[in-house]
matplotlib code that plots the C-alpha trace (Angstrom):
import matplotlib.pyplot as plt

x = [0.0, 2.6, 4.5, 1.4, 0.7, 1.7, 4.4, 1.9, -0.1, 3.0, 4.1, 0.7, 0.6, 4.2, 3.1, 0.0, 2.1, 4.6, 1.6, 0.4, 3.9, 4.2, 0.8, -1.3, -4.2, -2.9, -3.6, -1.0, -1.2, 1.0, 0.7, 2.0, 2.5, 1.3, 4.3, 3.4, 6.3, 5.7, 6.3, 5.1, 4.2, 2.3, 1.0, -1.4, 0.6, -2.1, -0.4, 3.2, 5.2, 7.4, 7.1, 9.4, 9.4, 6.2, 4.2, 2.0, 1.6, 0.2, -3.2, -6.4, -5.7, -2.5, -4.1, -2.2, -3.7, -3.0, 0.7, 1.0, -0.6, 1.5, 4.7, 3.7, 4.9, 3.2, -0.3, -1.7, 0.3, -1.6, 0.5, -1.9, -4.5, -2.3, -1.7, -3.3, -3.6, -3.7, -4.8, -5.5, -8.8, -11.6, -10.7, -12.7, -14.5, -11.4, -9.2, -11.8, -11.9, -8.1, -8.0, -10.6, -8.8, -5.4, -6.6, -5.7, -8.1, -7.9, -8.2, -8.1, -8.7, -8.5, -11.1, -14.4, -15.2, -19.0, -18.4, -16.2, -15.7, -16.3, -16.3, -20.0, -19.4, -18.3, -22.0, -23.0, -24.8, -21.8, -20.6, -17.0, -16.7, -18.3, -15.9, -13.0, -14.3, -12.8, -12.4, -12.6, -13.1, -12.7, -10.2, -10.6, -12.1, -9.1, -7.1, -9.8, -9.6, -5.9, -6.5, -9.4, -7.4, -4.9, -7.6, -9.6, -6.6, -5.9, -9.5, -9.7, -6.4, -7.6, -11.1, -11.3, -13.2, -16.6, -16.6, -14.9, -17.9, -19.8, -17.2, -16.6, -20.2, -20.2, -17.0, -18.4, -21.0, -18.3, -15.4, -16.8, -13.8, -11.3, -13.0, -13.2, -9.5, -8.6, -10.4, -8.6, -5.2, -5.8, -6.6, -3.5, -1.3, -0.1, 0.4, 2.0, 4.4, 5.2, 6.1, 8.4, 10.0, 10.4, 8.7, 8.6, 5.2, 5.3, 5.3, 2.4, 0.3, 1.0, 0.0, -3.2, -4.1, -3.4, -5.5, -8.4, -8.6, -9.1, -10.6, -13.2, -14.5]
y = [0.0, 2.5, 2.1, 2.9, 6.2, 9.5, 11.6, 14.1, 11.4, 9.8, 13.2, 13.9, 10.5, 11.0, 14.3, 12.6, 9.9, 12.4, 14.2, 10.9, 10.1, 13.5, 13.2, 15.5, 14.6, 12.5, 14.8, 15.9, 18.2, 19.3, 22.0, 21.4, 23.9, 23.7, 21.5, 19.0, 20.0, 19.9, 23.5, 23.1, 20.4, 20.8, 18.6, 19.0, 20.4, 21.2, 19.2, 20.2, 22.8, 23.8, 24.4, 25.4, 28.9, 30.0, 27.3, 27.3, 24.9, 24.4, 25.8, 24.7, 26.5, 24.5, 22.4, 20.6, 22.7, 26.0, 25.0, 24.1, 27.4, 29.6, 28.5, 29.7, 33.2, 35.8, 35.5, 37.7, 35.9, 34.6, 31.5, 30.4, 29.6, 26.8, 25.3, 22.1, 21.3, 17.6, 16.7, 13.4, 14.6, 16.8, 20.4, 21.7, 25.0, 26.8, 25.3, 25.7, 29.4, 29.7, 27.9, 30.3, 33.3, 32.0, 31.8, 28.1, 26.8, 23.0, 20.6, 16.8, 15.1, 11.4, 11.0, 12.6, 14.2, 14.1, 16.0, 18.9, 18.8, 22.0, 20.9, 21.5, 25.2, 25.3, 25.1, 28.0, 31.0, 33.2, 35.4, 35.5, 31.7, 31.3, 33.8, 31.5, 28.6, 26.1, 22.6, 20.4, 16.7, 13.5, 11.0, 7.3, 5.5, 3.4, 6.6, 7.5, 4.1, 4.5, 7.8, 6.6, 3.8, 6.3, 8.7, 6.0, 5.0, 8.6, 9.4, 6.3, 7.2, 10.8, 10.0, 6.4, 3.8, 4.5, 8.3, 8.0, 6.1, 9.3, 10.2, 6.6, 6.0, 8.9, 7.7, 4.2, 5.3, 5.5, 3.6, 0.6, -1.7, 1.0, 1.9, -1.7, -2.2, 1.0, -0.3, -3.6, -2.1, 0.3, -2.6, -4.4, -1.3, -1.8, 1.9, 2.8, -0.1, 1.2, 4.6, 2.9, 0.9, 3.9, 1.9, 3.7, 5.1, 3.0, -0.2, 1.0, 2.0, -1.4, -3.2, -1.2, -1.8, -5.6, -6.0, -4.0, -6.1, -9.2, -7.7, -9.7, -8.4]
z = [0.0, 1.1, -2.2, -4.2, -2.5, -4.2, -2.7, -1.4, 0.4, 1.8, 3.2, 4.7, 6.5, 7.6, 9.3, 10.8, 12.3, 13.7, 15.3, 16.8, 18.1, 19.8, 21.6, 19.3, 17.0, 14.1, 11.2, 8.6, 5.6, 2.7, 0.0, -3.5, -6.3, -9.9, -10.7, -8.0, -5.8, -2.0, -0.8, 2.8, 5.4, 8.6, 11.4, 14.3, 17.3, 19.8, 22.6, 21.8, 23.6, 20.7, 16.9, 14.1, 12.8, 11.1, 12.8, 16.0, 18.8, 22.3, 21.5, 19.9, 16.7, 16.0, 13.3, 10.5, 7.7, 9.6, 10.1, 6.4, 5.3, 7.7, 6.0, 2.5, 1.7, -0.5, 0.7, -2.1, -4.8, -7.9, -7.4, -4.7, -7.4, -8.6, -5.2, -3.8, -0.1, 0.9, 4.4, 6.1, 7.5, 6.2, 7.1, 10.1, 10.0, 11.2, 8.5, 5.8, 6.6, 6.6, 3.2, 1.7, 3.0, 1.8, -1.8, -2.3, -4.8, -4.5, -1.5, -1.2, 2.1, 3.1, 5.8, 6.2, 9.5, 10.3, 13.6, 12.8, 9.1, 7.2, 3.5, 3.3, 3.9, 0.2, -0.6, 1.6, 0.2, 0.8, -2.0, -0.8, -0.5, -3.9, -5.5, -4.5, -6.6, -4.2, -5.5, -2.4, -2.5, -0.5, -1.8, -2.1, 0.9, 1.6, 2.5, 5.0, 6.5, 7.1, 8.9, 10.9, 12.5, 13.8, 15.0, 16.7, 18.8, 19.7, 20.7, 22.9, 24.6, 25.2, 26.4, 27.3, 25.2, 26.8, 26.3, 22.9, 21.5, 20.9, 18.3, 17.0, 16.4, 13.9, 12.2, 11.9, 9.4, 6.6, 8.0, 10.1, 9.6, 10.4, 13.6, 14.8, 13.9, 15.7, 18.8, 18.5, 18.1, 21.0, 23.3, 22.0, 22.3, 18.7, 17.7, 21.0, 20.6, 17.1, 18.6, 21.1, 18.4, 16.1, 13.3, 10.0, 9.0, 5.8, 7.8, 9.9, 6.9, 5.2, 8.4, 8.7, 5.0, 5.3, 8.4, 7.2, 4.1, 6.1, 9.3, 11.1, 14.4]

ax = plt.figure().add_subplot(projection="3d")
ax.plot(x, y, z, "-o")
ax.set_aspect("equal")
plt.show()
């Protein structure tokens, strides 16, 4: 699976895994230019105490998409119209607004977010949003499944399995196997073990893909 991913998706999941390993929400994002060159990378850093220059951390606004956007210069440049933002989770309302204000015209996300996702704002009767002509779409389901296993484990560790169910029940609607695998791996401590072993993200993604394919609860 890992070998089949495009460079932009590999980079996005690398950032998501780094966020997970550092105790933040496992979401990663990258921006590519019109020549498909990655020009910035960002990860969720809400639970981290330090961040590189031009990124933010230790606050509830330290989202992956925000950190990717903050690193791109020339906010008013026409070049933005040729940029594409890739993110492992549907942009929330905060990040959707930031994308609209930035001028980026194209977004692709791996996993839908029925709780905080803001992609539906693109259909709002708002003249400014409409003027941006944003092309925002969800990618193939298998990419969302990869992301949802990581997020499921993180939500359970943050809230406990009982309280996490209010989120997981929503995620199950589109990614039932991924949620159940995430619960299973959380109980087994699989992802935490991967962090301790410093396993490469490619190995983790390949293992998730293989187990989802044959998963039986």
